[in-house]
N, C-alpha and C positions, 0 to 999 in steps of 0.2 A: 504494500500500500504506500502511496506517496501523498503528500499534502503540501500546500503552500502556506499552511498555518505556521505561526511562530512557535506555538506550543501544541503538542498533541499527546494524548495518552488514552489508552483504552483497556478496560478490564471487562471480560464477559463472564458472567456467572450463570450457573444452571439453576433455574427456579421452577417450581411446580406449576405456576400459572403467571399470567402477566401482571396481576394486581398486587404483588407483594409490596409491603411498605418499606421493608429493609431487605436488601439482598443478602443471600447467605455467603459464607466464606468459601464456597465450593467454586473456585475459579477454574474455568475451563479454557480460557484464552487470555493471554496477556501480551501486550506489545513490548518489544525489546529493541534496543539500539544495536544494530549489527556493526561489525568492523568496517563494512563498506558504506555505511551511512554517511552521506555528505552533510556538511554544516556542522554546527557546534551543538553540544549537548549540555544541558543544565539539569541538575537534580532539583526536583520540586517536591515538597512535602504536601500531600493532599490529605485532608481530614475526611474520614468517612466512617460509618458505623455498620458493621456486618453482624448478622446473627451467626451463632455457631453452626458448624456443619451438622446437617440433620436437624436444624432448628425448627423445621416445619413438620418433623415427625418424632415422636418419642422413640427411643432406641429399640424398644421391645415390640413396637407396633408392626404388624404385617398386613400389607395390602394385598388383596387379590389382584392379579394383573388386569389392566384395562385392555379390553379387546377393541381395537379401533375398527370402525366401519367406514369405508371410503365414501359412503353416501352421506355421512354426517360431518358437520364442520368441527374442526379442532376445538373451537370454543366450547362446544357441548361437552367434550371429554375433560377439558380444563375445569368446567363447572362441576362435573361429577367428582373430580379429584379434589377440588377446593373444599367441597362439602366433607369429603372423607378426612381431609386434613383438619378442618375445623372440629369435626367430631373427635378425632384423636387428641386434639388439644383440650377437650373437655367442654366444648361449646354447648352441648346438651345440658350440662349442669350449670355452667357459669354465665352463659349468654342465651338462656333458654328461649326467650321470645324472639330474639334476632335469629337464632338458629332455626326455630320452627318456621318462621317466615321464609327463610332461605330454602328449607326443604320443600315447603309448599310451592315455591317458585320453580324448584328443580322438577317437581312432579309435573308442573305445567310444561317445562321444557321436554320432559320425557314424553308427554302426551303429543306435543308438537312433532317430536322426532318420529313418532310412529305413524303420523298422518302423511301420506304421500303428497297431497295437494298443498301442504303447508309451505309458506314462504320461508326460504332459507335465511333471508336477512332478518326476519322476525325471530327465528330460532337463535341466530347468532346474538341478537340484541338481548334476548331473555337470558341466554347463557352467560353473557358478559355481566349482566346484573347479578346473577347468581354468584359468579366468581367474586365480585366486589363485596356482596353481602356476606358471603362465607368468610372472606378475609376479615371483614369487620367483626364477625362473631369470633373468629380465631383470636384476633387481637384483644377483644374484650376478655375472653377466657384467659389468655396469657397474663393480662394485667391483673385480673382477679386472683389468679394463682400466685403471682408475685406478691401481691398485697397480703394475701393470707400467710405466705412464707415469712414476709417481713414482720407481720404482726406476731407470728409464732416466735420468731427469733427475739423480738423485743420483749415478749412475755417471758420467755425462757431466761433472758438476761436479767430482767427485773426479779424473777424468782431466785436466780442464783445470788443476786446482790442482796436480796432480803434475807436469804438463808445465811449468807456470810455475816450480815449485820446481826442477825439473831444469835449466831454462834459467838460473835465478838462480845455482844451484850451479856450472854450467859457466862462467858469466861471472866468478864469484868466484874460481874456481880456475885460470882461464886466465891464463898469464903475460902481462905487458904489456911 
């Protein structure tokens, strides 16, 4: 690739669908300066935030393979995958209403996909909405889980501190 731009960098990551809020750290393509590159090079520090590899899936979760149908648009399969990822992130429990609406909309997309006379553009539009809503539900769920974890850690820390204070008070007031 060549460019007339003064600065250029590119990193390509592998994501489960187009609507991710933060890319994963699974880098699949990265540009490099080759020895035969003309011009000067300058190191630049870029700030970005990536989620951990596999951040869209719990490590123990197993998906059934998605069987693609050439007659259906990729967006339809991305929608189905996005719902599975939201479910694996706990969206049924932590983003119940949002998740239910997303599943109802996926049911609509499924119904559209089975009707031969259905407009492909309509199916793509509904599927894209499902992806976005599923990502919202996944994000809500992840935030709730993080909030619960932080609250638990704060509570455990407060309990440890109270226990240490009680022991110190008991040692101070115990006659010798």
